[in-house]
C-alpha positions in Angstrom: 239.8 9.2 -4.2 236.8 11.0 -2.4 234.2 9.4 -4.9 236.0 6.1 -4.1 235.5 6.4 0.0 231.8 7.4 -0.3 231.2 4.1 -2.3 233.4 2.5 0.3 231.4 3.8 3.3 228.0 3.0 1.6 228.8 -0.7 1.3 230.0 -0.9 4.7 226.3 0.4 5.9 224.0 -1.9 4.3 221.4 -0.9 6.8 220.8 2.5 4.8 219.5 -0.1 2.0 217.3 -1.6 4.3 215.6 1.5 5.1 214.7 2.3 1.8 213.3 -0.7 1.2 209.7 0.2 1.6 207.5 2.3 4.1 206.5 -0.7 5.9 210.4 -1.0 7.0 210.2 2.6 8.3 206.8 1.6 10.2 208.2 -1.3 11.8 211.6 0.7 13.1 208.7 2.9 14.8 207.2 0.0 16.7 208.1 0.5 20.5 210.3 -2.4 21.5 208.2 -4.5 24.1 208.7 -4.3 28.1 209.0 -7.8 29.5 206.4 -8.6 32.6 207.7 -8.6 36.0 206.9 -9.7 39.7 207.0 -6.6 41.6 209.8 -5.6 43.6 209.3 -5.8 47.1 206.8 -9.0 46.9 209.5 -11.1 44.5 212.9 -9.9 47.2 211.1 -12.0 49.7 210.2 -15.1 47.7 212.6 -17.4 46.6 211.0 -19.4 43.8 208.8 -17.5 41.9 210.7 -16.3 38.7 210.9 -12.4 38.4 210.2 -12.3 34.3 207.0 -13.5 33.4 207.2 -13.6 29.8 205.3 -11.9 27.0 201.9 -12.6 26.0 200.9 -14.2 22.6 200.0 -10.2 21.6 203.3 -8.8 22.9 205.2 -11.0 21.1 203.7 -10.6 17.3 203.8 -6.8 18.2 207.7 -7.5 18.9 208.4 -9.7 16.2 206.7 -7.3 13.8 209.9 -5.0 14.8 212.2 -7.4 12.3 213.2 -6.2 9.3 214.1 -9.5 7.9 217.5 -8.2 6.7 218.9 -9.5 3.7 222.1 -9.8 5.7 221.2 -10.6 9.3 224.0 -9.6 11.2 222.0 -10.9 14.3 222.7 -14.5 13.4 226.6 -13.3 13.8 226.5 -12.5 17.0 225.0 -15.8 18.2 227.0 -18.7 19.3 225.1 -21.8 18.2 224.0 -19.9 15.0 220.4 -19.7 15.4 218.0 -19.1 12.4 216.8 -15.7 14.4 215.0 -14.1 11.2 213.1 -17.5 10.6 212.1 -18.2 13.8 210.6 -14.3 14.3 209.0 -14.5 11.4 206.9 -17.6 12.3 205.8 -15.4 15.7 204.9 -12.5 13.8 202.4 -15.0 11.7 201.1 -16.9 14.6 203.0 -20.2 13.9 204.1 -20.1 17.7 205.1 -24.4 17.5 207.4 -23.9 14.0 209.1 -21.0 15.9 210.0 -23.4 18.6 211.0 -26.1 16.4 213.2 -23.9 14.1 214.7 -22.9 17.8 215.6 -26.4 18.1 217.2 -27.3 14.7 220.4 -25.5 16.2 219.9 -24.9 20.3 219.4 -27.7 22.3 218.1 -25.0 25.2 216.1 -22.5 23.8 214.1 -22.1 27.0 217.3 -21.5 29.1 219.0 -19.5 26.8 215.6 -17.0 26.3 216.2 -16.4 30.0 219.9 -16.4 30.7 221.6 -15.8 27.4 223.6 -12.0 27.3 221.4 -11.2 24.7 222.2 -7.7 24.6 226.1 -8.4 23.8 225.8 -11.1 21.4 222.7 -11.1 18.8 221.2 -8.1 20.0 224.3 -6.4 19.9 224.5 -6.8 16.1 220.5 -5.8 15.6 220.3 -3.5 12.7 218.0 -1.3 14.7 220.7 -0.3 16.9 222.4 1.1 13.4 219.5 3.3 13.3 219.3 4.7 16.4 216.6 2.2 17.5 216.3 -0.1 20.5 217.7 -3.7 19.3 214.8 -6.6 18.8 214.2 -8.3 22.2 215.1 -11.7 20.4 215.9 -13.3 23.8 212.3 -12.4 25.2 211.0 -13.8 21.9 213.0 -17.3 22.2 211.7 -17.7 25.3 208.2 -17.4 24.2 208.6 -19.6 21.6 209.6 -21.9 23.9 207.6 -21.7 26.4 204.3 -21.5 24.4 205.2 -25.2 22.8 206.2 -26.7 26.8 202.6 -25.2 27.6 200.8 -26.2 24.5 202.1 -30.0 25.6 203.0 -30.3 21.8 206.7 -30.4 22.4 208.5 -31.4 19.4 211.6 -33.7 19.1 214.6 -32.8 16.4 214.7 -35.6 13.5 217.3 -38.2 14.5 219.5 -39.8 12.2 219.9 -43.4 11.6 221.5 -45.1 14.8 225.2 -45.5 13.7 225.7 -47.5 16.9 228.7 -45.4 17.9 229.4 -44.6 22.0 229.9 -41.3 22.7 230.7 -40.2 26.6 229.8 -36.7 28.0 231.7 -35.8 31.1 229.4 -33.1 32.9 225.5 -32.0 32.4 225.8 -28.5 32.2 225.2 -26.5 29.0 228.5 -27.4 26.8 227.6 -30.9 27.6 224.0 -31.2 27.0 224.5 -29.1 23.9 227.2 -31.8 22.5 225.1 -34.2 23.5 222.1 -33.1 21.8 224.1 -32.6 18.5 225.4 -36.1 18.4 222.1 -38.0 19.2 220.8 -36.0 16.4 223.9 -37.3 14.1 222.7 -40.7 15.4 225.5 -41.5 17.9 224.4 -43.6 21.3 225.4 -40.6 24.0 225.8 -41.2 27.5 226.2 -38.1 29.9 227.9 -38.6 33.3 227.4 -36.1 36.1 229.1 -36.1 39.8 226.1 -34.9 41.3 222.8 -36.0 42.2 221.0 -33.8 39.7 221.2 -33.4 36.2 221.8 -29.9 34.6 225.2 -28.6 36.1 225.3 -25.2 36.6 222.2 -24.1 35.3 221.0 -26.4 38.3 223.6 -25.5 41.2 224.7 -22.0 40.1 221.4 -20.2 39.1 218.5 -19.4 41.2 214.9 -20.1 40.4 214.1 -16.7 40.4 216.0 -16.4 37.2 215.6 -20.1 36.0 213.4 -22.6 37.2 214.2 -25.7 37.6 211.0 -26.8 36.0 212.3 -25.2 32.8 215.8 -27.2 32.8 213.8 -30.4 33.5 211.4 -30.0 30.4 214.9 -29.4 28.2 216.7 -32.2 29.6 213.3 -34.7 29.0 213.4 -33.4 25.2 217.4 -34.9 25.0 216.1 -37.9 27.0 213.6 -38.2 24.1 216.7 -38.4 21.5 217.9 -41.0 23.2 220.2 -39.2 25.3 221.1 -41.6 28.2 222.1 -39.4 31.8 223.8 -41.3 34.7 223.9 -39.3 37.8 226.4 -39.3 41.0 229.2 -40.9 38.9 233.0 -38.9 38.8 234.7 -39.2 35.5 238.4 -39.8 36.9 237.4 -41.3 40.1 234.2 -43.6 39.8 234.8 -44.1 36.4 238.3 -44.2 34.3 239.7 -43.1 31.0 240.2 -46.5 30.5 237.2 -47.9 31.8 235.5 -45.4 29.4 237.5 -47.0 26.3 236.8 -50.5 28.1 233.1 -49.6 28.0 233.4 -49.3 23.9 233.2 -45.2 23.8 234.7 -44.3 20.9 234.8 -40.3 21.7 234.7 -38.3 25.1 233.9 -34.6 25.5 234.7 -33.2 28.6 232.5 -30.1 29.3 233.4 -30.8 33.8 232.9 -26.9 34.3 235.2 -24.5 36.7 234.0 -25.4 40.0 236.9 -24.2 41.9 236.2 -20.9 43.7 238.7 -18.0 43.5 239.3 -16.4 47.0 241.6 -12.7 47.5 243.9 -14.5 49.9 243.0 -11.6 52.4 243.1 -11.7 56.2 240.2 -13.6 57.8 238.9 -15.1 54.9 239.0 -18.6 56.8 236.4 -16.6 59.3 232.7 -18.7 60.0 230.4 -17.0 57.6 233.1 -16.4 54.9 232.2 -18.5 51.9 232.6 -19.0 48.5 229.4 -18.0 45.9 230.0 -21.5 44.6 229.1 -23.0 48.0 226.6 -20.6 48.9 224.5 -20.8 45.1 225.3 -24.6 45.6 223.8 -25.4 49.0 220.9 -23.1 48.6 219.7 -24.3 45.0 220.6 -27.6 45.1 220.5 -28.9 48.8 217.6 -26.9 50.2 220.3 -25.3 52.9 218.1 -22.7 53.3 215.6 -24.7 54.9 216.3 -24.7 59.2 215.7 -28.3 58.7 218.4 -29.2 56.7 221.0 -31.3 57.9 223.9 -28.5 56.9 221.5 -25.6 56.9 223.1 -22.3 55.4 224.1 -19.2 57.8 221.3 -16.7 57.3 222.6 -13.7 58.2 221.2 -10.2 58.1 223.9 -8.0 57.1 225.1 -9.5 54.0 228.3 -8.6 51.7 228.8 -10.0 48.0 232.1 -9.3 46.5 232.0 -9.2 42.8 230.6 -7.7 40.1 229.3 -10.7 37.5 226.2 -12.5 37.3 227.0 -14.6 40.0 227.6 -12.2 42.2 224.2 -10.3 41.2 222.4 -14.1 42.0 224.0 -14.6 45.2 223.3 -10.9 46.8 219.3 -11.3 45.8 219.2 -14.7 47.4 220.5 -13.2 50.3 217.8 -10.6 49.8 215.1 -12.9 49.5 216.6 -15.8 52.5 215.7 -12.4 54.8 218.7 -10.3 55.0 218.0 -6.4 56.3 220.9 -5.5 54.0 222.5 -7.0 51.1 225.3 -5.2 49.7 227.5 -5.9 46.3 230.9 -4.8 47.2 232.8 -4.2 43.4 235.9 -2.3 43.2 235.4 -0.6 40.0 232.5 1.4 39.3 229.0 0.2 38.0 229.6 0.8 34.2 232.8 -1.7 34.5 230.3 -4.6 36.2 230.1 -7.7 33.9 227.0 -8.4 35.3 223.9 -8.2 32.4 222.1 -4.9 32.7 218.6 -6.5 33.5 220.5 -8.0 36.9 221.9 -5.3 38.0 218.3 -3.5 37.4 216.7 -6.1 39.0 218.5 -5.8 42.4 218.5 -2.3 42.6 214.5 -2.6 42.5 214.5 -5.4 45.0 216.6 -3.2 47.5 220.0 -4.8 47.3 222.7 -1.5 48.3 226.0 -1.1 45.7 229.5 -0.2 47.3 231.2 0.5 44.2 234.7 1.7 44.3 235.5 -0.5 47.2 238.1 -3.5 47.8 237.7 -5.5 51.0 241.5 -5.7 52.3 240.4 -7.9 55.8 237.5 -9.8 57.6 237.1 -8.9 61.2 236.1 -11.8 63.5 234.5 -12.1 67.2 235.8 -14.1 70.0 233.9 -17.1 68.4 235.6 -17.0 65.3 232.8 -15.6 63.3 233.2 -12.8 61.1 231.4 -9.4 62.1 233.0 -6.5 60.4 234.7 -5.8 57.2 237.5 -3.5 56.1 237.3 -1.9 53.0 240.0 0.3 50.3 238.5 2.9 48.8 239.2 3.1 45.0 239.4 4.9 41.9 239.7 4.4 38.4 243.2 4.6 36.6 244.1 3.9 33.2 242.8 0.7 31.5 244.0 -2.9 31.9 244.5 -6.0 29.7 240.8 -6.3 30.0 240.2 -3.2 28.4 237.9 -1.8 31.6 239.8 0.9 33.9 242.2 -0.3 36.4 241.3 0.4 40.2 243.7 2.1 42.1 243.6 2.1 45.9 243.1 5.8 47.0 245.9 6.2 50.0 244.4 6.3 53.3 240.8 5.9 52.4 239.7 2.6 54.4 236.0 2.2 55.5 235.0 -0.4 58.3 231.5 -2.1 58.0 229.2 -4.8 60.1 228.6 -8.0 58.1 227.7 -11.3 60.0 228.1 -12.7 56.3 230.8 -12.5 53.1 230.0 -14.2 49.9 233.1 -14.3 47.8 232.0 -14.0 43.9 235.4 -13.2 42.2 235.8 -15.7 39.7 236.2 -19.6 39.4 239.2 -22.2 38.3 238.5 -24.9 36.7 238.1 -28.4 38.5 241.5 -30.4 38.3 240.4 -34.0 38.6 239.6 -34.8 34.6 242.8 -32.8 33.6 244.9 -34.8 36.1 243.2 -38.7 35.4 243.3 -37.7 31.6 247.2 -38.6 30.9 248.2 -37.1 27.4 246.0 -33.7 27.8 248.0 -30.2 27.4 246.9 -28.2 30.0 247.3 -24.1 30.1 248.8 -21.9 33.4 245.5 -21.8 34.3 244.6 -25.2 34.5 242.5 -25.1 31.4 242.4 -28.2 29.0 244.1 -26.7 25.6 242.1 -27.4 22.6 241.7 -26.2 18.6 239.6 -23.7 19.0 238.1 -24.7 15.6 237.0 -28.3 16.3 237.8 -28.3 20.5 239.6 -31.5 20.0 242.9 -31.7 22.9 245.9 -33.3 22.9 244.6 -36.9 23.1 242.8 -37.6 19.5 239.6 -38.8 21.2 238.8 -36.7 23.5 237.4 -33.1 22.8 236.5 -30.2 25.7 234.4 -27.0 25.8 232.7 -25.1 28.3 234.1 -23.5 31.5 237.1 -26.2 31.3 238.4 -24.7 28.1 237.5 -21.5 29.2 238.1 -20.6 32.6 234.5 -19.0 33.3 232.2 -17.7 30.8 228.2 -17.6 29.6 225.9 -20.2 29.1 225.8 -19.6 25.3 229.4 -19.4 24.7 229.7 -22.9 26.6 226.6 -24.0 24.1 228.7 -23.1 21.3 231.8 -24.9 22.6 229.6 -27.8 23.0 228.3 -27.7 19.1 231.4 -27.2 17.6 233.2 -30.0 19.3 230.5 -32.1 17.9 231.1 -31.3 14.4 234.8 -31.9 15.1 234.0 -34.9 16.4 231.9 -36.3 14.1 234.1 -35.7 11.2 236.9 -37.4 12.8 234.7 -40.8 13.8 233.6 -40.5 9.7 237.2 -40.1 8.6 236.9 -37.0 7.2 239.9 -34.3 7.5 
């Protein structure tokens, strides 16, 4: 029995066999992981539209690519929601064939330059890297993805994926965020006539309005969208499906399939006293106005309030984007207020690191219970309940518990609430026959992303209620595969 256990254990650890392969593999594991080149923290905290991460040089990228062991069973791919052929594109970088690396990325990803910047690789592909089994740092897959995509763009030799012959079947996409763009790219490759309908005046969805340029420059998003243009995808902005054009209108115009990727644009609040005071707003409103409407410009028609003591409530990436934006807009004190400890924060480790380097304060284990206003109805103070961690909740994180009588009051002249979002109800209400969950999300078959309406598929935040860019893109790819099979009459 003991012998059988030993055999089973060895089979469950293929990395041991990888190490035995050759001395070269041992040498590869000893190469230190590359460090990202970054702007100086003091400088960047005052500049809103300059990207913090500067990317890798060709030499750095080739050195990092050497760390990849080219595993027989590449576990990193199992962690990628869009199934990028990770070993192949990395090997191209190692050989200096950077354009081939970019071309490989585009076989499965419509937005490689975006994903290389904002995807939480440390929780996905890099989390499955074989190096971690050997107590080493994972291969910097995200850095390498960004490098390959940036190299192609800067070279001017941008490839267009192979497109099947047109089949003249019209497909509608509702929303131009990551789920919609990923779906559109896959459907265009298969020869469909794809039109993307965007409610706002800019194409890109959350990639434009939700993520600041110091993390994801608009130029990068625009180049990715232009690639879809070249594949034949059409875009129509300022068009609200459900209002400007209805479900029946889409049928009348000959659309045979509809993919709903309208996102989760409704902010959640905490329903505590003072939330209606001037100076208290959601992170959605704050980032959209600053990123998309130039509201930080005092000459703007609707300028955003530029406070000096700004508190951001929450611990996710959107909270980090908001507080770092506030710092760049002149806040003397920019604070993250989070009810759990730093270890429980859902934000990327890199985001937290950058925020700390830029002078952001962290008040963890604190929860706002009231906002206090002045005689003009503007927020001036915030009362905070001190917390401690109890037993884990349904999310697996330890539940925050109030410490009785431990109340603290701090001065603030602006509060940005970033405690989650809810799906936009417009499409669910406008498309009669959809099955809607109690959270307002569209219920779909998780394998095909098909809804209760046979010609309507959905993905991204309208299904998940709030998720990452790469998970939304994975939904788009699954929906494209599912719709294609249905339209081709396959089971």
